[in-house]
N, C-alpha and C positions, 0 to 999 in steps of 0.2 A: 504123848507128844510124837509128832511125825519126824522121822529121820531121813527124809528124802534128800538126795543130792541136788545141790544148786551150784551152777557154774556161772561166773561172770567173765565176759571177754570184752575188754575195752580197747579199741584201736584208735590211736591219735586223738583221744578225748572226744571223738564225734561219731563213733559207731560202737554201740553197745549191744551185746547179745546176752540174754539171761535165760537159763534153763531152770526147770522146777517151778515154774509160775503156775499158780492155781487160778488166778483171776487178775484182771486189770481193774483196780479200784477207781482210779481217776487218771486222766490224761489231759494235761494242759501244756502250753508252750514253755512254762517255767518249772513244771513239776509233774512227774509221773509216779504213781504209787502202784506197786505190784504186790499182790498177796502171795506169800510163799509158805503156805501151811499156817503155822502159829505165829509167824512174823510178817512184817511188811517191809519192803525195800522202797525207800523214798529216794527218787533220783531228782536232783535239782540241776538246773542249767538254763540255757537260752535256746529258743527255737527247737525244743524237743518235740519229736513226732514218732509215734509207733508206726514203723514200716510194715511189720508183719507180726502176726500172733497165731499160734497153733495151740488149741486146747488139748488135742490128743498128745502132742509131744511136750507141751508145757514150755515152749520156746517163744520168746518175744525179742524182736529186733527193734532197736531205737536209734534214731539219728538226731543230730543236734549237738551243741556244745555241752558236754557233761561237766558240771562244776562240783557236784557233791553226790555222794551215795551214803545212805545210813539205814540201819535196821532199826525198826521200832516194834513194840509189842502190839498185836492186833487187838487183844482183849483189854488193853488199858482203858479204864474209864476216867473221864474227866469230871471232876466235881464242879457243879455250878450252883451258885445261890445268889439271890439278890443282895444278901448281906456282903458278899465278897465284891460285888460289882460296884458298890457305893463307898468303898473304903477310901 
């Protein structure tokens, strides 16, 4: 397990800076997903936009109205079967 430091700085709910980012998994106006080693940070909101990203420093700057932030496991597998789909 990686123990790298991650910092979150949120200013007025519309300027977010995250350090320790390994990869931007997805970026949409309502949700941005950042990979932080063994976990993902899911940022929800409106008009979200990645302003800048540096792979060397691992820093990502985001603008837009931040309404939620949550950590999720990257390696979590979802089970899918046709049997569950037709219940």
